Residue, then its C-alpha position, 0 to 999 in steps of 0.5 A: x470866418x463866419x460873421x457871429x452875427x445875424x443880418x437879414x439880406x434887405x439890411x445895409x451894414x456900412x463899414x466901420x461898425x462894432x456888431x457883438x456875437x449874437x446880435x440880429x439885424x432885421x429887414x430894411x434896418x441900417x447900421x451906419x459906421x462908426x456905431x457900436x452895437x453889443x452882444x445879443x441884441x435885436x434890431x427890428x425892422x426898418x431901424x437906423x442906428x446913426x454914427x457914434x450911437x453906442x448900444x451895450x449887451x442885450x439891447x432890444x430896439x423894436x421896429x421903425x426906431x431911429x437912434x440917432x447920434x448922441x444916444x447911448x444905451x447901456x445893457x439891457x435896454x428896451x426901446x419900443x416900436x416907433x420911440x423917437x430920439x432927438x440930438x438937437x434943441x432947436x433944429x433948423x433945415x438950414x443951419x448945421x447944428x452937428x456940434x451942437x449935438x446933446x448926449x441922451x443916455x439910457x441906463x441899464x435895464x431901462x424900457x422906453x414905450x412905444x411911441x415915446x419921444x426922448x427929448x435929447x440931452x437926458x437921462x432915463x435912469x436904471x430900470x426906469x420905464x417911460x410909458x408909451x406915448x410919453x414925451x420926456x423932457x428931464x431926466x427920469x430917476x432909476x426905477x421911476x415910471x413917467x407918464x404923459x406929456x410932458x412926462x411925469x413921475x407916476x411911481x417906481x417900477x421894480x426891475x421886473x417891471x412890476x409897480x411898487x409903493x413905498x411906505x416909510x421909505x421902503x417896498x417890496x415887489x408884489x410880483x418877484x419879492x425884491x426890496x427896495x429903499x427910498x431916501x426921504x430926502x433925496x427920494x432916490x431909490x435903490x434895491x437892496x441886492x443890488x451894491x451901489x455903483 
């Protein structure tokens, strides 16, 4: 039976990986045993996917990204070129801390910009956007736009990625027309077209 995914001849795929149909793996990438990659993903050049990593369906990993053990990316996540993940908060070359790995979760539809760093143990919310070069040191809310070093909440974005502004707890995307509500106490944002999960 033919493989249901594409793997460039220069990439390495260890035994024990689960790779979904329609996924493409490009030049010089290394897919390590024990990871799970969903369907219709695109793994760019010079990417490492470590053991235990989970990538959902439709995830795009751009060039030069190392996705370390402890990272979970839900469906439709975008990881920009050379973005960085960590999995230990106090690494030392001479002390093994593999039992201290912290989970990092990138929720459905979120985007991580080029050269951004996600410090381990945090969650990037659904459809959030992490700006290029940002350093994420705390959780990012759903639809949140974070920029800077350290990352700070700079506003909110629509599911389509365009910035939205709230007036009296409501916003309409100027690009696609999707409507949002924001709880004034918790600042939680939800799209009116979506059901609560």
